[in-house]
Every structure is written in C-alpha cells, then in structure tokens.
C-alpha positions in Angstrom: -16.1 -42.6 -46.6 -15.3 -40.6 -49.7 -19.0 -39.6 -50.7 -21.8 -37.3 -49.4 -24.1 -38.3 -47.0 -26.9 -36.5 -45.1 -29.5 -37.4 -42.8 -32.3 -35.7 -40.7 -32.6 -32.1 -40.3 -30.1 -29.3 -41.2 -30.0 -25.6 -41.9 -29.4 -24.4 -45.1 -25.6 -23.1 -44.5 -22.8 -24.2 -42.1 -22.0 -22.3 -38.7 -25.1 -20.2 -38.7 -28.4 -19.9 -36.7 -30.4 -23.4 -36.5 -33.3 -23.0 -34.1 -35.6 -25.5 -32.1 -39.0 -24.7 -32.3 -39.1 -23.0 -28.7 -36.6 -20.5 -30.4 -33.4 -22.5 -28.7 -30.1 -23.2 -30.7 -29.2 -26.4 -31.9 -25.6 -27.2 -31.3 -23.2 -27.6 -34.1 -20.7 -30.0 -33.9 -17.5 -30.7 -36.8 -16.9 -34.3 -36.5 -13.5 -34.2 -38.4 -10.2 -35.9 -39.0 -6.7 -35.0 -39.6 -6.8 -31.6 -38.3 -9.6 -30.3 -40.3 -7.8 -31.5 -43.7 -9.5 -34.9 -43.8 -13.0 -36.4 -44.2 -15.6 -34.6 -41.7 -19.3 -34.2 -41.1 -21.0 -31.3 -39.6 -23.9 -32.2 -36.6 -26.4 -30.7 -35.0 -27.3 -31.5 -31.3 -30.1 -30.7 -28.7 -27.8 -30.2 -26.3 -23.7 -29.3 -25.9 -22.1 -32.2 -26.5 -19.6 -31.2 -24.1 -20.8 -31.6 -20.9 -19.0 -34.0 -18.9 -20.3 -34.6 -15.3 -18.1 -37.3 -13.8 -15.1 -39.3 -15.3 -15.3 -42.3 -12.7 -11.6 -43.8 -13.3 -10.3 -46.3 -15.9 -9.2 -49.8 -16.4 -6.4 -51.0 -18.9 -7.3 -53.0 -22.3 -3.3 -53.0 -23.3 -2.5 -56.3 -25.0 -0.2 -58.4 -22.9 2.3 -59.7 -25.5 3.8 -63.1 -25.4 6.2 -63.0 -28.9 7.3 -59.3 -29.7 9.7 -60.9 -32.5 8.1 -63.6 -34.2 9.3 -65.3 -37.3 6.9 -68.6 -36.7 4.1 -69.3 -38.7 0.8 -69.8 -36.5 -2.5 -71.2 -36.8 -5.1 -69.9 -34.3 -8.5 -71.6 -33.4 -11.0 -68.1 -33.3 -13.8 -70.2 -32.3 -12.1 -71.5 -29.2 -12.4 -67.7 -27.7 -14.9 -68.2 -25.2 -18.2 -66.2 -25.3 -19.0 -63.7 -22.7 -21.5 -61.3 -22.1 -20.4 -57.9 -22.2 -19.5 -56.8 -25.8 -16.5 -54.8 -24.2 -15.2 -57.7 -22.1 -15.7 -60.3 -25.0 -13.1 -58.5 -27.1 -9.8 -60.1 -27.0 -6.9 -58.6 -29.1 -4.5 -61.3 -30.5 -2.2 -59.7 -32.8 -0.9 -56.2 -32.6 1.6 -53.4 -33.7 1.8 -49.4 -33.5 -0.9 -49.4 -36.7 -3.2 -52.1 -36.1 -4.6 -54.4 -33.5 -6.5 -57.5 -34.8 -9.3 -58.5 -32.2 -11.7 -61.6 -31.8 -15.3 -61.1 -30.0 -17.9 -63.5 -29.0 -20.4 -61.2 -27.2 -23.6 -62.7 -26.0 -25.9 -59.8 -25.1 -26.4 -56.4 -26.3 -24.8 -53.3 -25.2 -27.5 -52.1 -22.5 -26.3 -49.9 -19.9 -23.2 -47.9 -21.6 -22.4 -46.3 -24.9 -18.7 -46.8 -26.5 -16.2 -44.5 -28.1 -12.7 -45.7 -29.5 -10.6 -42.2 -29.7 -7.7 -44.1 -31.1 -8.8 -46.5 -33.6 -11.1 -46.8 -36.9 -12.7 -50.0 -35.9 -13.6 -52.5 -38.9 -16.0 -55.2 -37.6 -16.6 -58.0 -39.7 -19.7 -60.2 -38.8 -18.9 -63.9 -39.1 -22.1 -64.8 -37.1 -24.9 -63.2 -36.2 -26.8 -60.2 -36.9 -28.5 -57.3 -35.4 -28.5 -53.2 -35.2 -25.4 -51.2 -35.0 -26.8 -48.0 -33.3 -24.8 -44.8 -33.2 -25.0 -41.0 -32.8 -24.5 -40.7 -36.7 -27.1 -43.0 -37.1 -28.4 -47.0 -37.4 -27.4 -49.6 -39.8 -28.6 -53.4 -39.8 -26.2 -55.8 -39.8 -26.0 -59.3 -40.3 -23.5 -62.3 -41.5 -20.8 -61.1 -44.1 -21.1 -57.7 -43.2 -18.3 -55.2 -42.7 -19.1 -52.4 -40.5 -16.8 -49.2 -40.8 -16.8 -47.5 -38.1 -14.8 -44.0 -38.2 -12.6 -43.2 -34.5 -14.4 -40.9 -31.9 -18.3 -42.3 -33.0 -20.1 -43.2 -30.0 -22.2 -46.4 -31.0 -24.0 -49.7 -29.4 -24.1 -52.9 -30.8 -27.6 -54.7 -30.5 -27.9 -58.6 -30.7 -30.8 -60.7 -32.3 -29.2 -63.7 -30.7 -26.6 -64.7 -28.1 -24.3 -66.6 -31.1 -22.3 -63.9 -32.3 -18.6 -63.7 -33.7 -17.0 -60.6 -34.6 -13.5 -60.4 -36.3 -12.3 -56.9 -35.6 -9.7 -54.6 -37.0 -8.6 -51.6 -34.8 -6.4 -49.1 -37.2 -4.4 -46.4 -35.8 -4.7 -44.8 -39.6 -7.7 -43.6 -41.1 -9.3 -46.7 -43.2 -10.1 -45.8 -47.0 -11.5 -47.7 -49.9 -8.5 -48.3 -51.9 -7.4 -45.2 -54.2 -6.7 -47.2 -57.1 -10.3 -48.0 -57.4 -11.2 -44.1 -57.4 -11.0 -41.4 -59.7 -9.9 -37.8 -58.6 -13.3 -36.9 -57.8 -13.3 -39.9 -55.1 -15.8 -42.0 -57.0 -15.6 -46.0 -57.7 -14.5 -46.7 -60.9 -15.8 -49.2 -63.5 -12.9 -51.8 -62.6 -13.7 -51.6 -59.0 -15.1 -54.7 -57.4 -17.6 -53.0 -55.5 -19.2 -49.4 -56.2 -21.1 -47.1 -53.8 -24.4 -48.8 -54.7 -23.1 -51.6 -52.5 -22.2 -49.4 -49.6 -25.1 -49.4 -47.0 -25.3 -45.7 -45.0 -26.8 -44.9 -42.0 -30.8 -44.9 -42.6 -32.2 -44.2 -39.1 -31.6 -41.3 -36.5 -32.3 -41.6 -32.9 -32.8 -38.4 -31.4 -32.9 -38.6 -27.8 -33.7 -35.1 -26.2 -32.7 -36.2 -22.3 -30.7 -35.2 -19.5 -29.4 -37.3 -16.7 -26.7 -39.4 -16.6 -25.0 -41.3 -19.4 -22.1 -43.6 -19.2 -19.9 -43.4 -22.3 -16.9 -45.8 -22.0 -13.9 -43.7 -24.0 -11.2 -45.9 -25.4 -7.9 -43.8 -25.0 -4.4 -45.2 -25.3 -5.4 -48.8 -24.4 -7.2 -47.5 -21.4 -11.1 -47.5 -21.1 -12.3 -44.6 -19.0 -15.8 -44.4 -17.5 -17.1 -40.9 -18.5 -20.6 -39.7 -17.2 -22.1 -37.1 -19.4 -25.1 -35.0 -18.8 -27.2 -35.3 -22.1 -27.8 -38.4 -23.9 -25.1 -39.3 -26.5 -27.8 -39.6 -29.5 -29.2 -36.3 -29.5 -28.7 -35.5 -32.9 -31.0 -34.3 -34.8 -29.5 -34.2 -38.3 -25.9 -33.9 -39.7 -24.1 -34.0 -43.1 -20.6 -34.7 -44.6 -18.3 -37.5 -45.5 -17.7 -39.1 -42.0 -19.8 -41.5 -41.1 -20.3 -45.3 -40.2 -21.4 -47.4 -43.3 -21.6 -51.0 -43.6 -20.2 -53.4 -46.6 -20.9 -56.9 -47.2 -18.3 -59.4 -48.2 -21.1 -61.1 -50.7 -21.4 -58.1 -52.8 -17.7 -58.2 -53.4 -17.3 -59.2 -57.5 -14.2 -60.9 -57.7 -11.3 -60.1 -60.5 -10.5 -63.3 -62.2 -7.8 -63.9 -65.2 -6.2 -66.6 -67.4 -3.6 -67.2 -65.0 -3.3 -67.1 -60.9 -4.1 -63.5 -60.1 -1.9 -61.9 -57.0 -3.2 -60.9 -53.8 -4.2 -57.2 -54.6 -7.2 -58.2 -56.7 -9.1 -59.0 -53.5 -8.3 -55.5 -51.7 -11.3 -54.0 -50.0 -9.9 -51.3 -47.6 -6.6 -49.7 -47.2 -4.7 -47.8 -45.0 -0.9 -46.4 -45.3 -0.2 -48.9 -42.7 -2.1 -52.2 -44.2 -4.5 -53.7 -46.4 -7.7 -55.7 -45.8 -8.4 -58.1 -48.8 -11.8 -60.1 -49.3 -11.6 -63.6 -50.6 -14.9 -64.7 -52.0 -16.8 -67.6 -54.2 -14.9 -67.0 -58.0 -14.2 -69.0 -61.0 -10.9 -69.9 -61.4 -8.3 -69.3 -63.6 -9.0 -70.3 -67.4 -5.8 -70.5 -69.3 -5.8 -74.6 -70.4 -2.4 -75.0 -68.0 -3.0 -73.1 -65.5 -2.5 -74.0 -61.4 -5.2 -72.5 -59.4 -3.6 -72.8 -56.3 -1.7 -69.8 -55.1 2.2 -69.9 -55.9 4.9 -69.9 -53.1 5.8 -66.4 -52.4 8.1 -64.7 -49.7 6.7 -62.4 -47.2 9.3 -60.0 -47.1 7.9 -56.6 -46.5 4.4 -57.8 -44.5 3.0 -59.9 -42.3 0.1 -61.7 -43.6 -3.0 -62.9 -41.3 -5.6 -64.8 -43.1 -9.3 -65.3 -41.3 -11.4 -68.2 -42.7 -14.8 -67.8 -42.7 -16.6 -70.6 -44.6 -16.2 -72.9 -47.6 -13.2 -75.0 -48.8 -10.1 -73.6 -48.5 -8.1 -75.0 -51.4 -4.6 -74.1 -50.5 -4.6 -75.3 -47.2 -5.0 -78.4 -45.1 -6.8 -79.1 -42.3 -8.4 -75.4 -41.8 -11.8 -74.9 -40.9 -14.2 -71.7 -39.9 -13.0 -69.4 -37.5 -9.0 -70.4 -38.1 -6.8 -67.6 -38.6 -3.1 -68.1 -39.8 0.1 -65.9 -39.2 2.4 -66.1 -41.8 5.3 -63.5 -40.9 7.8 -61.3 -42.9 10.8 -62.9 -43.3 10.1 -66.3 -44.9 8.3 -67.8 -47.6 4.9 -69.5 -47.6 2.5 -71.3 -49.8 0.0 -74.1 -50.7 0.5 -77.1 -48.2 1.4 -80.3 -49.6 -0.9 -81.6 -52.2 -2.8 -78.6 -52.7 -1.2 -77.5 -56.1 -2.1 -80.7 -57.5 -5.3 -80.7 -56.0 -6.1 -77.6 -57.8 -5.4 -78.8 -61.4 -8.6 -79.2 -63.5 -10.3 -77.4 -60.7 -12.8 -74.5 -62.3 -14.2 -72.7 -58.8 -13.9 -72.4 -55.4 -16.2 -71.5 -52.9 -13.9 -70.0 -50.1 -14.7 -67.0 -48.0 -12.2 -65.2 -46.0 -10.8 -61.6 -44.9 -6.8 -61.2 -45.4 -4.9 -58.5 -43.3 -1.4 -57.7 -44.6 0.5 -55.1 -42.4 3.4 -53.5 -43.4 5.3 -53.6 -39.8 5.5 -57.0 -38.1 3.0 -58.2 -35.6 3.3 -58.8 -31.8 1.3 -62.3 -30.7 -0.2 -61.6 -27.7 -1.2 -63.9 -24.6 -4.7 -64.4 -25.5 -3.4 -65.9 -29.0 -1.1 -68.4 -27.7 -4.2 -69.6 -25.8 -5.3 -70.8 -28.9 -2.2 -71.5 -30.9 -1.3 -74.5 -32.7 2.3 -74.6 -31.8 3.1 -77.0 -35.0 1.5 -75.4 -37.6 4.8 -74.1 -39.0 5.8 -77.8 -39.7 2.5 -78.3 -41.7 4.8 -77.6 -45.0 7.0 -80.6 -44.8 6.4 -83.6 -46.7 
C-alpha cells in the first residue's frame, strides 16, 4: 500500500542494534518486493525467522484445465461450490492464466493447526459471506461482508471465522496489486477525484507477539504446490515493523461511485490494478441524468480482455436470471452487452442497487474442471431473441 504504516516497537534507525530487555538482539527482516525496488517493510522478530526444522513433503494444487482456448460465454453458479471444513481445501480454482487465478472458497472452520503463506501471488480476498479476524505476522484485521482483504505475497496468515457460513471470492495475482495510478499523485497520495481515500483503508491494528519455540507448521504455496514446512519458532513473533508493504482491508461499501449525464465506461468502477488485470467494484449508485439517457450498458467488444463479473447482491439490471454468487465470463474476441429487454427496462430508471466485483484480464483465461462442475452450458445463447 503506498502509504507508511508502523505498529509495535521499532528502533530509531534501520539496521542498527535493537535489544530485548535481557540484552539479546531482536532480529531484523526486510519484507520487500521487486528486488529491493518495490514496497517494503522492516520488521523485528524475537527469533531468527530462518529456522526451518523439516520439510515434510508437498502436494499439488495446480488447476486441471478443461478448456484451454475458450471463446464461449459462461455463467457459473458460485454458491454450488460445496463448503469444506479446511480453508486451503475449500479453495477451488475456477479460472486461470499465467498472471492471475480466480478462486471460490466456502470454508467452514478457522485455520487452527497451521499457518499459510503464498509465495507466488498477492491475494485479494473478497468476503461475500462471513465475518471474523484475519491474523498475520504483520498484525490483525477484522473482516465482514463486503470487505476486500489485500494480502501481499509472502504474508504468513490465518483466518478466524465467526460462523460456518462463509463464502470468499479470491483473486491470486502473480503481479503486485496496487491502487489505480490515475487516482494517485506523484507522492502516492490518493487524489480528490478518487472514489476512495486512505481514510477508507483499514490497516492492521493488533500485533500478536508469540515468543515461543517448538514445531510450527507453515503451509507454503510455491508454483502450484503446497509444501509442509516445520519452523522452530512461532511465525507471529514480530514485536514491531514499519514500511509500505502490509495487508489491509477496504470495504466495497466505502467505494464512492462516479456517475455522469450519460453511461460511464467500466474504468470509473476501477478499485485495484496490476499490469495484467484490473478489479472493479459496482456499487449502488444513481443512474445517468441526461433526459434521454439509456442507463443499461451499451454493447461492447471484448477484443483486448476477458471479463469476469462476480455478482454479490442486489438487482443486476443488465442481466436476466442472475443471482448472488453467479459468475459471468465474457471472453475476448466476441462482443457482449445487456440481455434482451434490459435496455428497455432501464429507460427511466433513476438508480441501481447492484453490488458486484469485476476482473478484466489482458490475457485469455482458461476454464478449469472445477468451473465446469458449476457451469451453465447454455448461457452463451441467452442473447437470442
């Protein structure tokens, strides 16, 4: 996140002596990105963070591809993904390419007997159902319905859920995820025309410091494998840190929509960006106010990107027979637009209550076997009159 945050105890200067009460040193670690050129955080551990006792083995979580070259529009019934007790086992990869993977998850239980670290990708976790606490070595965040949790790659974390009814929409990015650059000035501050600002972003507020030795299981994801690694000290042993690289939360309900006299293009809904895809938030808003405006989106050609729309709640004006938890995939190469009757229904309407998350990727997405289990094979015919 391009602003400074600090939590806990830190020394006056970086790379200098920082002692415990018993006279021994705390152990400094730089948590950085892009080869010392990107966002970074300096943190201080009770124990050396390098003590691996054992690597017990690994197992593959690589997605199984059903359609490698897709030109067909699909609808997927996201809530048909069966709940599973374990968080990692519940994560189902439905759409993927070399830059990004889109997962659905319905975990029933908190992460209790292991810690998790994704070394391949930043994770953007959207909370559709459920609430609880995101716990990490960089501090804790409370989460609830409508929250995005941005987890930088390499973050060691757990998820504590309040109930068993949880639904997550997860975007794994092999590129760093940032706030859109057109919303920021040259210092990194979000500008006045941005649909959100730093005040809306929730930083870790609570730091767990566990000065413990023992056997601690961290499940580490690397190149689509999960490695079971036993560490000699508790992963949450940080006494303090400062920097720009840390997890944070942002609620979709705090996104302020940009509207106009005529229909605005999708980039006005942009919330996050990488150099390989963007994420947009569609929220309740007033419709266009030109006296002859058509509020429904116009037909447009997906020539440069695949469009994935995850429907959260509300009335989805441009689509017929769409419900919460559905995912539409409109692939590059063909045009798409509102369903028959949607344009006519929209004329004269003054507002929409829709809530949705959109991911537009600049490389084609492959459709996995998990996606085909919940696919509507006839969705591509839904524009026929």
